[in-house]
OpenMM code with the backbone's topology and positions (N, CA, C; nanometers):
from openmm import Vec3, app, unit

residues = "MET ARG LYS LEU LYS LEU ALA SER GLY PRO ARG ALA ARG GLU LEU LEU GLU TYR ASP PHE LYS ILE VAL ARG ASN LYS VAL THR LYS MET LYS ARG GLU LEU ILE GLU ASN TYR TYR ALA GLU LYS LEU ASN SER VAL ARG GLY ASP HIS LYS ARG THR TRP GLN VAL VAL ASN GLN VAL LEU TYR ASN ASP VAL ARG ASN SER LYS SER ALA CYS LYS THR LEU LEU VAL GLU GLY ARG GLU ILE LEU ASP PRO SER HIS ILE ALA GLU LEU LEU ASN LYS PHE PHE ALA SER VAL GLY ASP LEU LEU SER ARG GLU LEU PRO PRO ILE SER PRO CYS LYS TYR THR PRO SER CYS".split()
positions = [
    Vec3(-2.5016, 0.9232, -3.1007),
    Vec3(-2.4225, 0.8313, -3.0234),
    Vec3(-2.5143, 0.7539, -2.9287),
    Vec3(-2.4976, 0.6261, -2.9240),
    Vec3(-2.5826, 0.5407, -2.8430),
    Vec3(-2.5280, 0.5325, -2.7012),
    Vec3(-2.6146, 0.5407, -2.6047),
    Vec3(-2.5751, 0.5285, -2.4649),
    Vec3(-2.5834, 0.3835, -2.4219),
    Vec3(-2.4851, 0.3431, -2.3464),
    Vec3(-2.4877, 0.2080, -2.2925),
    Vec3(-2.5694, 0.2068, -2.1648),
    Vec3(-2.6479, 0.1065, -2.1517),
    Vec3(-2.7299, 0.0950, -2.0326),
    Vec3(-2.6803, -0.0250, -1.9526),
    Vec3(-2.6484, -0.0012, -1.8278),
    Vec3(-2.6044, -0.1092, -1.7422),
    Vec3(-2.7237, -0.1891, -1.6956),
    Vec3(-2.7027, -0.3172, -1.6870),
    Vec3(-2.8089, -0.4020, -1.6348),
    Vec3(-2.8306, -0.3690, -1.4883),
    Vec3(-2.9514, -0.3860, -1.4438),
    Vec3(-2.9796, -0.3561, -1.3047),
    Vec3(-3.0372, -0.4802, -1.2382),
    Vec3(-3.0443, -0.4736, -1.1076),
    Vec3(-3.0982, -0.5856, -1.0340),
    Vec3(-2.9909, -0.6520, -0.9500),
    Vec3(-3.0319, -0.7414, -0.8628),
    Vec3(-2.9371, -0.8038, -0.7708),
    Vec3(-2.8323, -0.8898, -0.8410),
    Vec3(-2.8709, -0.9592, -0.9475),
    Vec3(-2.7761, -1.0453, -1.0191),
    Vec3(-2.6684, -0.9616, -1.0868),
    Vec3(-2.7083, -0.8501, -1.1458),
    Vec3(-2.6124, -0.7624, -1.2119),
    Vec3(-2.5136, -0.7056, -1.1103),
    Vec3(-2.5650, -0.6697, -0.9946),
    Vec3(-2.4782, -0.6166, -0.8893),
    Vec3(-2.3777, -0.7219, -0.8434),
    Vec3(-2.4222, -0.8442, -0.8284),
    Vec3(-2.3327, -0.9532, -0.7887),
    Vec3(-2.2218, -0.9727, -0.8909),
    Vec3(-2.2589, -0.9679, -1.0192),
    Vec3(-2.1591, -0.9845, -1.1256),
    Vec3(-2.0580, -0.8701, -1.1248),
    Vec3(-2.1064, -0.7474, -1.1051),
    Vec3(-2.0152, -0.6332, -1.0991),
    Vec3(-1.9203, -0.6447, -0.9796),
    Vec3(-1.9745, -0.6837, -0.8643),
    Vec3(-1.8893, -0.7014, -0.7458),
    Vec3(-1.7866, -0.8102, -0.7693),
    Vec3(-1.8288, -0.9190, -0.8322),
    Vec3(-1.7374, -1.0291, -0.8615),
    Vec3(-1.6253, -0.9823, -0.9540),
    Vec3(-1.6623, -0.9129, -1.0608),
    Vec3(-1.5620, -0.8612, -1.1549),
    Vec3(-1.4675, -0.7629, -1.0858),
    Vec3(-1.5250, -0.6759, -1.0041),
    Vec3(-1.4424, -0.5794, -0.9322),
    Vec3(-1.3390, -0.6501, -0.8453),
    Vec3(-1.3821, -0.7522, -0.7713),
    Vec3(-1.2907, -0.8245, -0.6820),
    Vec3(-1.1801, -0.8941, -0.7597),
    Vec3(-1.2131, -0.9489, -0.8736),
    Vec3(-1.1114, -1.0153, -0.9562),
    Vec3(-1.0068, -0.9139, -1.0016),
    Vec3(-1.0531, -0.8009, -1.0544),
    Vec3(-0.9593, -0.6982, -1.1023),
    Vec3(-0.8782, -0.6417, -0.9864),
    Vec3(-0.9432, -0.6139, -0.8730),
    Vec3(-0.8724, -0.5616, -0.7555),
    Vec3(-0.7639, -0.6585, -0.7104),
    Vec3(-0.7943, -0.7874, -0.7047),
    Vec3(-0.6963, -0.8863, -0.6614),
    Vec3(-0.5792, -0.8963, -0.7589),
    Vec3(-0.6079, -0.8857, -0.8888),
    Vec3(-0.4997, -0.8882, -0.9881),
    Vec3(-0.4084, -0.7671, -0.9728),
    Vec3(-0.4686, -0.6512, -0.9531),
    Vec3(-0.3896, -0.5283, -0.9351),
    Vec3(-0.3052, -0.5383, -0.8085),
    Vec3(-0.3631, -0.5882, -0.7007),
    Vec3(-0.2890, -0.6040, -0.5751),
    Vec3(-0.1715, -0.6994, -0.5939),
    Vec3(-0.1950, -0.8097, -0.6641),
    Vec3(-0.0880, -0.9069, -0.6886),
    Vec3(0.0236, -0.8450, -0.7727),
    Vec3(-0.0147, -0.7705, -0.8766),
    Vec3(0.0850, -0.7059, -0.9616),
    Vec3(0.1660, -0.6029, -0.8820),
    Vec3(0.0975, -0.5282, -0.7968),
    Vec3(0.1651, -0.4270, -0.7150),
    Vec3(0.2674, -0.4934, -0.6227),
    Vec3(0.2288, -0.6030, -0.5587),
    Vec3(0.3215, -0.6742, -0.4705),
    Vec3(0.4421, -0.7263, -0.5474),
    Vec3(0.4168, -0.7822, -0.6659),
    Vec3(0.5270, -0.8337, -0.7477),
    Vec3(0.6214, -0.7222, -0.7911),
    Vec3(0.5654, -0.6066, -0.8279),
    Vec3(0.6495, -0.4932, -0.8675),
    Vec3(0.7357, -0.4445, -0.7510),
    Vec3(0.6771, -0.4352, -0.6337),
    Vec3(0.7534, -0.3915, -0.5163),
    Vec3(0.8632, -0.4919, -0.4846),
    Vec3(0.8285, -0.6205, -0.4893),
    Vec3(0.9274, -0.7254, -0.4620),
    Vec3(1.0424, -0.7198, -0.5620),
    Vec3(1.0102, -0.7055, -0.6900),
    Vec3(1.1136, -0.6965, -0.7931),
    Vec3(1.1994, -0.5715, -0.7757),
    Vec3(1.1361, -0.4601, -0.7397),
    Vec3(1.2093, -0.3352, -0.7199),
    Vec3(1.3162, -0.3516, -0.6118),
    Vec3(1.2750, -0.4061, -0.4967),
    Vec3(1.3705, -0.4214, -0.3871),
    Vec3(1.4719, -0.5316, -0.4142),
    Vec3(1.4346, -0.6340, -0.4883),
    Vec3(1.5306, -0.7380, -0.5250),
    Vec3(1.6403, -0.6785, -0.6130),
    Vec3(1.5998, -0.5970, -0.7103),
    Vec3(1.6988, -0.5305, -0.7965),
    Vec3(1.7852, -0.4339, -0.7161),
    Vec3(1.7218, -0.3630, -0.6244),
    Vec3(1.7956, -0.2683, -0.5420),
    Vec3(1.8991, -0.3404, -0.4554),
    Vec3(1.8597, -0.4543, -0.3965),
    Vec3(1.9545, -0.5325, -0.3158),
    Vec3(2.0663, -0.5886, -0.4016),
    Vec3(2.0352, -0.6341, -0.5221),
    Vec3(2.1389, -0.6843, -0.6123),
    Vec3(2.2372, -0.5749, -0.6509),
    Vec3(2.1890, -0.4529, -0.6641),
    Vec3(2.2768, -0.3430, -0.7055),
    Vec3(2.3751, -0.3030, -0.5948),
    Vec3(2.3446, -0.3341, -0.4685),
    Vec3(2.4351, -0.2983, -0.3585),
    Vec3(2.5032, -0.4219, -0.2995),
    Vec3(2.4985, -0.5326, -0.3713),
    Vec3(2.5588, -0.6573, -0.3245),
    Vec3(2.7075, -0.6350, -0.2934),
    Vec3(2.7488, -0.6790, -0.1760),
    Vec3(2.8874, -0.6652, -0.1342),
    Vec3(2.9124, -0.5416, -0.0493),
    Vec3(2.8244, -0.4446, -0.0530),
    Vec3(2.8377, -0.3238, 0.0281),
    Vec3(2.7402, -0.3352, 0.1456),
    Vec3(2.7946, -0.3770, 0.2608),
    Vec3(2.7093, -0.4062, 0.3762),
    Vec3(2.6309, -0.2847, 0.4249),
    Vec3(2.6943, -0.1692, 0.4241),
    Vec3(2.6259, -0.0493, 0.4722),
    Vec3(2.5039, -0.0173, 0.3857),
    Vec3(2.5242, -0.0164, 0.2554),
    Vec3(2.4129, 0.0151, 0.1645),
    Vec3(2.3072, -0.0950, 0.1651),
    Vec3(2.3502, -0.2206, 0.1854),
    Vec3(2.2538, -0.3303, 0.1948),
    Vec3(2.1612, -0.3081, 0.3124),
    Vec3(2.2174, -0.2707, 0.4282),
    Vec3(2.1340, -0.2469, 0.5464),
    Vec3(2.0459, -0.1242, 0.5295),
    Vec3(2.0922, -0.0264, 0.4542),
    Vec3(2.0071, 0.0894, 0.4266),
    Vec3(1.8833, 0.0475, 0.3481),
    Vec3(1.9025, -0.0412, 0.2508),
    Vec3(1.7890, -0.0907, 0.1725),
    Vec3(1.6967, -0.1741, 0.2605),
    Vec3(1.7547, -0.2616, 0.3434),
    Vec3(1.6733, -0.3448, 0.4328),
    Vec3(1.5910, -0.2567, 0.5259),
    Vec3(1.6527, -0.1561, 0.5847),
    Vec3(1.5801, -0.0654, 0.6735),
    Vec3(1.4733, 0.0137, 0.5997),
    Vec3(1.5015, 0.0492, 0.4767),
    Vec3(1.4017, 0.1194, 0.3967),
    Vec3(1.2791, 0.0307, 0.3756),
    Vec3(1.3027, -0.0965, 0.3505),
    Vec3(1.1919, -0.1897, 0.3298),
    Vec3(1.1134, -0.2089, 0.4595),
    Vec3(1.1850, -0.2303, 0.5695),
    Vec3(1.1194, -0.2632, 0.6959),
    Vec3(1.0500, -0.1454, 0.7606),
    Vec3(1.1102, -0.0274, 0.7523),
    Vec3(1.0596, 0.0855, 0.8301),
    Vec3(1.0009, 0.1969, 0.7458),
    Vec3(0.9792, 0.1742, 0.6187),
    Vec3(0.9270, 0.2778, 0.5305),
    Vec3(0.7903, 0.3260, 0.5767),
    Vec3(0.7013, 0.2334, 0.6108),
    Vec3(0.5666, 0.2730, 0.6516),
    Vec3(0.5683, 0.3484, 0.7837),
    Vec3(0.6552, 0.3089, 0.8749),
    Vec3(0.6582, 0.3698, 1.0077),
    Vec3(0.7100, 0.5131, 1.0009),
    Vec3(0.8170, 0.5347, 0.9274),
    Vec3(0.8778, 0.6671, 0.9222),
    Vec3(0.7932, 0.7668, 0.8437),
    Vec3(0.7218, 0.7183, 0.7450),
    Vec3(0.6412, 0.8076, 0.6620),
    Vec3(0.4970, 0.8149, 0.7079),
    Vec3(0.4676, 0.7524, 0.8183),
    Vec3(0.3299, 0.7448, 0.8641),
    Vec3(0.2809, 0.8793, 0.9156),
    Vec3(0.1594, 0.9109, 0.8801),
    Vec3(0.0959, 1.0331, 0.9297),
    Vec3(0.0126, 1.0024, 1.0544),
    Vec3(0.0168, 0.8761, 1.0974),
    Vec3(-0.0683, 0.8354, 1.2086),
    Vec3(0.0037, 0.8419, 1.3430),
    Vec3(0.1093, 0.9193, 1.3530),
    Vec3(0.1787, 0.9329, 1.4811),
    Vec3(0.0840, 0.9943, 1.5834),
    Vec3(0.1087, 0.9628, 1.7080),
    Vec3(0.0212, 1.0085, 1.8160),
    Vec3(0.0285, 1.1612, 1.8274),
    Vec3(-0.0810, 1.2266, 1.7969),
    Vec3(-0.0861, 1.3731, 1.8057),
    Vec3(-0.1497, 1.4184, 1.9368),
    Vec3(-0.2391, 1.3360, 1.9902),
    Vec3(-0.3049, 1.3684, 2.1169),
    Vec3(-0.3067, 1.2439, 2.2047),
    Vec3(-0.3170, 1.2686, 2.3344),
    Vec3(-0.3229, 1.1599, 2.4314),
    Vec3(-0.4273, 1.1974, 2.5352),
    Vec3(-0.5154, 1.1046, 2.5666),
    Vec3(-0.6199, 1.1287, 2.6647),
    Vec3(-0.5771, 1.0637, 2.7959),
    Vec3(-0.5530, 1.1463, 2.8979),
    Vec3(-0.5087, 1.0986, 3.0286),
    Vec3(-0.6028, 1.1528, 3.1348),
    Vec3(-0.6690, 1.0613, 3.2032),
    Vec3(-0.7612, 1.0978, 3.3114),
    Vec3(-0.8613, 1.2050, 3.2669),
    Vec3(-0.9144, 1.1885, 3.1458),
    Vec3(-1.0151, 1.2801, 3.0956),
    Vec3(-0.9606, 1.4080, 3.0351),
    Vec3(-0.8290, 1.4276, 3.0377),
    Vec3(-0.7685, 1.5488, 2.9795),
    Vec3(-0.6999, 1.5121, 2.8485),
    Vec3(-0.7147, 1.5988, 2.7498),
    Vec3(-0.6500, 1.5773, 2.6211),
    Vec3(-0.5157, 1.6497, 2.6208),
    Vec3(-0.4085, 1.5748, 2.6009),
    Vec3(-0.2732, 1.6301, 2.5986),
    Vec3(-0.2327, 1.6480, 2.4526),
    Vec3(-0.1883, 1.7691, 2.4156),
    Vec3(-0.1507, 1.8009, 2.2783),
    Vec3(-0.0011, 1.8236, 2.2606),
    Vec3(0.0684, 1.8634, 2.3658),
    Vec3(0.2108, 1.8956, 2.3578),
    Vec3(0.2925, 1.7682, 2.3386),
    Vec3(0.3687, 1.7577, 2.2280),
    Vec3(0.4452, 1.6355, 2.2014),
    Vec3(0.5436, 1.5984, 2.3118),
    Vec3(0.6086, 1.6974, 2.3722),
    Vec3(0.7050, 1.6638, 2.4779),
    Vec3(0.6333, 1.6132, 2.6027),
    Vec3(0.5165, 1.6669, 2.6327),
    Vec3(0.4380, 1.6193, 2.7463),
    Vec3(0.3859, 1.4775, 2.7201),
    Vec3(0.3438, 1.4510, 2.5956),
    Vec3(0.3004, 1.3162, 2.5581),
    Vec3(0.4163, 1.2186, 2.5760),
    Vec3(0.5357, 1.2582, 2.5316),
    Vec3(0.6530, 1.1712, 2.5450),
    Vec3(0.6830, 1.1430, 2.6916),
    Vec3(0.6748, 1.2449, 2.7756),
    Vec3(0.7001, 1.2258, 2.9189),
    Vec3(0.5997, 1.1292, 2.9809),
    Vec3(0.4716, 1.1463, 2.9474),
    Vec3(0.3680, 1.0601, 3.0034),
    Vec3(0.3843, 0.9150, 2.9573),
    Vec3(0.4149, 0.8967, 2.8288),
    Vec3(0.4363, 0.7614, 2.7790),
    Vec3(0.5593, 0.6981, 2.8439),
    Vec3(0.6656, 0.7756, 2.8602),
    Vec3(0.7864, 0.7251, 2.9253),
    Vec3(0.7570, 0.6847, 3.0693),
    Vec3(0.6837, 0.7689, 3.1390),
    Vec3(0.6481, 0.7392, 3.2787),
    Vec3(0.5656, 0.6106, 3.2870),
    Vec3(0.4706, 0.5960, 3.1952),
    Vec3(0.3872, 0.4763, 3.1945),
    Vec3(0.4705, 0.3509, 3.1692),
    Vec3(0.5510, 0.3512, 3.0629),
    Vec3(0.6262, 0.2312, 3.0284),
    Vec3(0.7371, 0.2010, 3.1287),
    Vec3(0.7901, 0.3044, 3.1946),
    Vec3(0.8920, 0.2817, 3.2969),
    Vec3(0.8326, 0.2180, 3.4220),
    Vec3(0.7039, 0.2380, 3.4460),
    Vec3(0.6412, 0.1846, 3.5670),
    Vec3(0.5748, 0.0492, 3.5457),
    Vec3(0.5604, 0.0051, 3.4212),
    Vec3(0.4903, -0.1196, 3.3927),
    Vec3(0.5592, -0.2392, 3.4581),
    Vec3(0.6907, -0.2471, 3.4473),
    Vec3(0.7643, -0.3603, 3.5036),
    Vec3(0.7450, -0.3721, 3.6532),
    Vec3(0.7530, -0.2606, 3.7229),
    Vec3(0.7357, -0.2615, 3.8677),
    Vec3(0.5939, -0.3037, 3.9053),
    Vec3(0.4958, -0.2518, 3.8345),
    Vec3(0.3560, -0.2873, 3.8636),
    Vec3(0.3310, -0.4362, 3.8382),
    Vec3(0.3851, -0.4886, 3.7291),
    Vec3(0.3659, -0.6299, 3.7003),
    Vec3(0.4370, -0.7190, 3.8014),
    Vec3(0.5565, -0.6786, 3.8454),
    Vec3(0.6296, -0.7608, 3.9413),
    Vec3(0.5579, -0.7675, 4.0754),
    Vec3(0.4831, -0.6649, 4.1094),
    Vec3(0.4064, -0.6663, 4.2351),
    Vec3(0.2919, -0.7664, 4.2306),
    Vec3(0.2417, -0.7930, 4.1105),
    Vec3(0.1298, -0.8853, 4.0957),
    Vec3(0.1729, -1.0313, 4.0908),
    Vec3(0.3018, -1.0566, 4.0738),
    Vec3(0.3503, -1.1944, 4.0678),
    Vec3(0.3492, -1.2568, 4.2067),
    Vec3(0.3195, -1.3855, 4.2166),
    Vec3(0.3234, -1.4497, 4.3475),
    Vec3(0.4682, -1.4641, 4.3949),
    Vec3(0.4915, -1.4620, 4.5275),
    Vec3(0.6280, -1.4773, 4.5771),
    Vec3(0.6792, -1.6185, 4.5478),
    Vec3(0.8089, -1.6274, 4.5256),
    Vec3(0.8687, -1.7584, 4.4997),
    Vec3(0.9665, -1.7922, 4.6117),
    Vec3(0.9810, -1.9181, 4.6341),
    Vec3(1.0745, -1.9649, 4.7355),
    Vec3(1.2096, -1.9886, 4.6713),
    Vec3(1.3182, -1.9352, 4.7306),
    Vec3(1.4506, -1.9587, 4.6718),
    Vec3(1.4895, -2.1063, 4.6790),
    Vec3(1.4301, -2.1813, 4.7725),
    Vec3(1.4630, -2.3229, 4.7861),
    Vec3(1.4173, -2.4043, 4.6655),
    Vec3(1.3216, -2.3524, 4.5953),
    Vec3(1.2709, -2.4234, 4.4778),
    Vec3(1.3755, -2.4289, 4.3679),
    Vec3(1.4653, -2.3306, 4.3650),
    Vec3(1.5604, -2.3193, 4.2549),
    Vec3(1.7048, -2.3443, 4.2962),
    Vec3(1.7336, -2.3595, 4.4238),
    Vec3(1.8712, -2.3842, 4.4679),
    Vec3(1.8798, -2.5200, 4.5363),
    Vec3(1.9862, -2.5952, 4.5096),
    Vec3(1.9978, -2.7292, 4.5669),
    Vec3(2.0366, -2.7283, 4.7155),
    Vec3(2.0763, -2.6139, 4.7696),
    Vec3(2.1258, -2.6107, 4.9074),
    Vec3(2.0152, -2.6141, 5.0122),
    Vec3(1.8917, -2.5989, 4.9754),
    Vec3(1.7822, -2.5980, 5.0751),
    Vec3(1.7350, -2.7362, 5.1095),
] * unit.nanometer
topology = app.Topology()
chain = topology.addChain("A")
for resn in residues:
    res = topology.addResidue(resn, chain)
    for name in ("N", "CA", "C"):
        topology.addAtom(name, app.Element.getBySymbol(name[0]), res)
């Protein structure tokens, strides 16, 4: 049995990379089309049923988020690593609840006369 020998050198590498990119782009395009067709058929199958239609829409929109393995497992606060999910939730809640107040303190004061005709 004869062994195939791949060409070597910079030109051969460029050609292989070019071919790879073409095939990768075709596969990506086909994958997108298949997903689009799948959900189009799914939406057509539940046409007229608003509840099931919204279930499909939510599945499309939030599929990556709900199935994501990248949820926050640790949080670094003031040099300490927090691992407890409930403690992380409390710290994030405290932070986001205080953002509005902190931002409002940085805003310049406004004159009520600027916005009311009675002044």
